[in-house]
N, C-alpha and C positions, 0 to 999 in steps of 0.2 A: 508485713506492711499494712498500715492501718487504712481503712476505707477512705477514699477521697484523696489519698496522698498524691496520686498522679495528677489530678486536676489542680492541686495546690500550686503546681509549677506555673499555672496560667495566671496566678495572682500577680499584680504589678510588682510588689516588693521582691518576690522570688524571681520574676523575669529579669529585673535589673541586676540582681545579685548573680543570676546565671550568666548574663552577658559579661559581667566583670570577671567571673571565674574563667570563662572560655577565652576571653581576650588575654587574660594573664597567662594562659597556657599557649595560645597561638603564637605569641612573639618568640619565645625560646624554641618552640617546636619547629616553626618555619625556619628560624635561624639555623637550626641543626641540619635540616635537609638542604636548604639553599647553599649553605657554606660548603657542604660536602661536594656539591656540584661545581662550584666556581673556583675552588682552591687550585685545581690544575691550571686554570687560566691565570690566576695570580702568580703561580710559579713561573709561567712563561714570561711574564712581564718583569717581575722583580727578583726572580731567582730564589735560591734557598731550598732546593729540593731536599737537601739533607735534613731540613727541619720540618718537612711535610707532615710526618706523623705527630710531631710535637704540637701542631696546631689543635689536633683532636685531643691529645693528652692534656694540654693546658686547659681546654674548655671543660673536660671531664673533672679535673681536679678542682677547678673553680666552682663548678656546679655542685659537687658533693659538699664542698666547704660552705657554700652559700646555703644549701638546703639544710645541712646539719646545724648551722648557726642561726637559722632564721627564727627558731622559737625563742632564742635568747633576745634577738633584736625586737621581736614582737612584744615580749614581756617588758623590755626597757622603754620602748618608744610608742607602743600601740600598733595596731594592724595597719592603719592608713599611712603612718609615717614610715613603717617598715616597707610598705609597698612602694612608697616614693623613693626610698633609698635603693631598693632593688631596681626600680625603673632607671634611676640615675646611673647606677653601675652598668646596667645593660646598655644604655645609650652611649655612655662614655666608651665602653668596650667596642661597640659597633662603629663609632666615629673613628677611634684609633685604627681599627682594622681597615676601614674604608679609605683612610688617608695614609696608610702605612707605606713608607718608601722601601722597606726591607721586610723580609720574612720574619726577622726577629721581632719587629713591631707587631706583625700580625699575631704571632704567638702570644705576646704580652696583652694585646687587645682581646684575644680569645679568652685568656685567663680572667680578665675583668668582666667580659661579657658573660662567661660561665658563672661567675660569682653572682651577678645580677639575675641571670636566668634561673639558677638553682633556687634563689630566694623567691622569685616569682612563682615557680612551680610549687614550692612548699607552702607559700602564702595562699595559693589557690586551694590547696587541699585543706588548709586550716580554715579557710572561709567556708568550705563545704560543711564542716562540722559546726562552726559557730553561727552560720546564717541561715541554715536550712533545717527543717524538722527531720527527725531520724528516718521517716518513711521515704524521704526524697534523696537520701544519700546514694542509693544505687543508681538513681537517675542522673545525679550530678557526676558521679564517677564515670558513668557511661558518656556523658557530655564531654568530660575531659579526654576520654579515649577517642571520641569523635574528633576533637580538636587535633589530636596527634595523627589520626587517620587522614584528615584534611590536609595537614602539612605533608604527610608522606606522599599524597597524590599530587598536590600542587607545587610543593617545594622544588623537586627536581625539574619540573617543567619550567617554572619561573626562573630558576637558576640557570637552566640551559639556554633560555632565550637571552638573558642578560649576558651570559658568557659569550654567546655567539656574536653579540653586537659589541663586544669589548667593554661591557659595563659591569665587570665583576665587582668593582667598588660599590656600585649602587646596591648590589645584593645585600651588603652588610647593613645598609641604611633602610632597607625596604620595610622592616618591621618596627622602626622607630615610631611612626605615627600611631600604630596600633597600641604600642606600649604606653604612649602618652595618653591616649584616650582611656585605656584601662585604669591608669593612675588617677586621672581626673574623676572618673566615675566612682572609683573607690573612695576618694576623698569626700565626694558628695554623699555617697551611700552610707558610710560609717558615721561621719559627723561627730557630734559630741558624745555619742554612745560608745565610742572607742575607748577601750580600757588599757591601762598599762600598770606595771608593777614598780616601775622606777628603779630605785636603788637596790631593791631586793634581788634583782637579777644581775649577778656579776657575769661578765663574759669569761667563759672557761677557755682561755687562750691555750693552756697546756694540752687539754684534751683535743681541742680543734686542731692544734698543730700536729699532734700525733696522728689523728685521722687523715690530715692532709698529707703527711709524710707517707702513711700507708698507701693511700691512693696514688701518690706520685710514684712510689716504687712499683706498684702494680701496673700503672700505665707505662712506665719505662721499660717493662719487660718486652713490650712489642717494639721498642725502639733500640734495643741492644742486641748484640750477637754473642754467642758463646753460652754453653750450658752452665758453666760455673758462675758467670755474672748474673744470668737470669735466676739461678737458684738462690744466689745471695740476695738479690732484690726481693724474691718471694719470702725468704726467711725474715728479712728486715721488715717487710710489710706486715707479716703476721705478728712479729714481736711488737711493733708499734701499735697495732690494733689491740693486742692483748693488754698492753700497758695502759692504753686509753680506757679499756673496759675496767681494769683494776682501779684506776683513779676514779672512774665514774661511780663505782660501788661505794667509795668512801666520801664522795662529794656531797655537799649540802644542796647545791643548785644542780638540778638534773639536766643533763644534755640529752639523755635517752629516757623514754618512759619506763616506769617500773615493770619488771617482768618481761621485757622485750625479748630476751633470749631464752626464756624458760619454755621448754616443750611441755611442761605440766600445766601451763596456763593458756587460756584461749587467746590472749593477746600475743603471747610468744609464738604459738602455732601459726597465727595469722602472718606475723612478720617473717617467719621462716618460709612460709609459702610464697610471700612476695619476693623474698630473696631467691628462692629456687626457680620460680617462674621467670623472674627478671633475668637470671643467668641463662635460662633456656632460650632467650631471644637472640643471643649473641652469635652462635655459629652460623645461623642463616644470614644474619645481617653482615657479618664480616666476610664470609667465604663463599656463599652461594653465587653472588655476582661474578667473582673471580673464577670459580670452578666451572660454571656453565659456559663462560667464554673460552676456557681452556679445553673443555671436554666436548662441547656441543656447538662451537662456533656461533655463539649468540652475540649480537651486537651489544656494546656497552649500555646504550639506552634501554634496550629490551631487558638486559640483565638487571638494571636498576629497577625497572618496573616489575620484573619477576619477583624480586624481593618485596616490593610494595604489596604484593598479594598477602604476605603475612600481616602487615600493618592494617590493611583494609579488612581482612577477615577478623582480626582482633576487634576492630571497631564494630563490625557487624555482629560479632558474638556478644559484645557488651550490651548492645541495644536489645537483642533478643533475650539475653539472660536477665536484664534489669526488670523485665516484666514478670519474672517468676516471683511468686509470693514469698514473704520472709520465712514462713513456716516450712517451705520446701527448699530453702537455700542450700541445704546440705548436699542435695543432688548435683547441682552444677559445680559446687566446690570440689566434689570428688570426680565428676565427669571431665572437667577441664584438663587436669593433668594427664588423665588417661588418653584423651584426644591428642594431647601434645606428644606423648610417648608414641602413639600410633603414627603421628606425622614424622617423627624421627626415624622410625622403622622404615617408612616409605622412602625417605631421603637416603637412608643407608642402602636400600635395595636398588634405587634408581639413579643416584647421582652420577654414576659412571656410565650406565647403559642407556639411561633415558627411558622413555621419551621425555622431552622438556615439560609436556603437559602433566606427566606423573610427578615430576619435581615440583611443579606449581601446586599440585594436589597435596603433596607433603607439607609444603609451606602453608597452604590453606588450613590444614588440620592443626598445625602448630599455633597459628594465629587464632583460629576459632577456639582452640582449647584455652588459651590465655584469656580471651574475651569472655568465655563462658564462666570462668571462675573469678575473674578479677574484681568485678564490682561487688560481689558478695564477700570476698575476702576483705576488701577495703571497708565495707560496712561492718564486718565483724570487728576489725581493729578499732574503728572509730567508736563503736559501742562498748568496747571492752576496756578502754583506758580509764584511768582515774579521773574524776571530775576536775581536779586541780592540775591535771597534766594534758588537758585537751589540745592545746596548741602543739606541744611537742609530740604528742601521739599522732596527730595528723601530718605534721611536717616530716616525720620519720618514714612515712610511706614512700614518698619519692626519693628520700635519701637512701633508703634500703635498696630501692630499685636501681638507682644510679650506681651505688657501690657494687651491686650484683652484676650490672652490665660491664663495669670496669674489670672486675675479676673474671667474668665469663669471657671477655675479649682476650684477656691475657692467657687464660687457659686454652682457648681456641688456638691462639698463636703457638703455644707450646706444643700442643698435640699435632697441629699441621706441620710444624717445623721438624718435630721428631719423626714424622712420616717421610721427611725428605723434601718438603715443598720449597724450603728456603734455598736448597742447593740445586734442585732439578725441577724444571718447569715442564717436563714431559707429561703427556696424557696419562701414562701409567702411574707416575708419582701423584698426579692430581687425583686420580681415582682412588689410590691408596689413602691419601690424606682425607678425602671425603668420607671414605668408609670408616676410618679411625675416628674422625671428628663426630659424625652423626651416630655412630654406634656407641661411643663412650658417653655422649650427652643424653642418650636415652635413659640413663640411670637417674638423671636429675629430675625430670618430671615424675618418674616412678617413685622416687623418694618423697616428692611432694604429695603424691597420691596416698602414700602411707600416712603422712601427717594429716591429710584431709579426711581420712577415714575416722580419725579421732577428734575431729573438730566439729563442734556444734555451734551454730549461730546463737548469739544471746537473744533473749526475748526483748522485743522493742519496748522502749520506755515511752509511755503515753503521758501527756501532760495531765 
């Protein structure tokens, strides 16, 4: 990190850009946490319990599709028009959800809202690369993590208050003003300097459709029963993804940055770490609230905030780690996965026996590990992409993370159900499921640590 980079954030152009980036993240982040809190209230009023899980699946599929396709939209229309399109999709989805008379409409609205949210998140990462000097990238990635941490802390509380007063519909509209402000600031900030490639960027509908099909199959695993059906969905998901990657290698217009999957290149190692760390967030998010209620008689609200420990420690870790100089960035990149693996070991040992404070300590280690490594991995990726692939390099960071979360959630469900949790809700079965879940997922951050040991940050480019 070059001298003076920290103070550069205080300059007016960087302050305004930082506000736009944070607001662009806050809307979809708050939407995710608020919606998870108010959906049960929506079910009570409009019914559709059988479609409950599909509301999350539809949002996840839309988010990944929007994030993956955002670079093409930016190349065709420019950043500020792409941001406006993302805002429009997010608002339309929110309005549909808030006015929905049936759960089917909520699912449809969530898909559209996810499309806009995915584009907003990807655009925010692209703006970090395009609008800030390289020395500020870790600071801005830390700010993005802080936005998610704020949403994790405030979203459930706001959603709970609205749900308690029968205002679950208002929860979907709550972030619309924030999104509109971010769009207006983006339009003003970029102005005539915004660039686009126009006709040169064709929309790769085939590859986007295959990616969408893959994510839909992965998300559907949690919504179906039977080992045979789930296995078939997993096979189809892998086949669709492999076909998309094969078409990508032969395509003239890139949807993925060059070398993204190569473990021989710095860029590929960075993306693989994002994928593995993103997958590691899922067992705690999906099953800790359920398991602590079944095993330790913790209230639903307390269980939700117990999981928030992971998000908040992630945010704290990013701020501490962002202060580490560039030439020492290899240390937190290696330390982060090791902290996460330690957290999974703690969860493996304590999820059944407790105490709850020890479970919270395990989640804290997992979140702290992600935050310790995350900003520096992101900076490695942003600095390692080809100059002509800057937008797609940045936008694929959240896309990779979203895909990893979808896959990790599906795998968590498979492991827990194989342990018998779907058939038996007894404490003994819950304890076995927790042991299988956290024991097996310990391998994920350990694999990331192996990759991290071979990853060296690029030297910063000075003007």
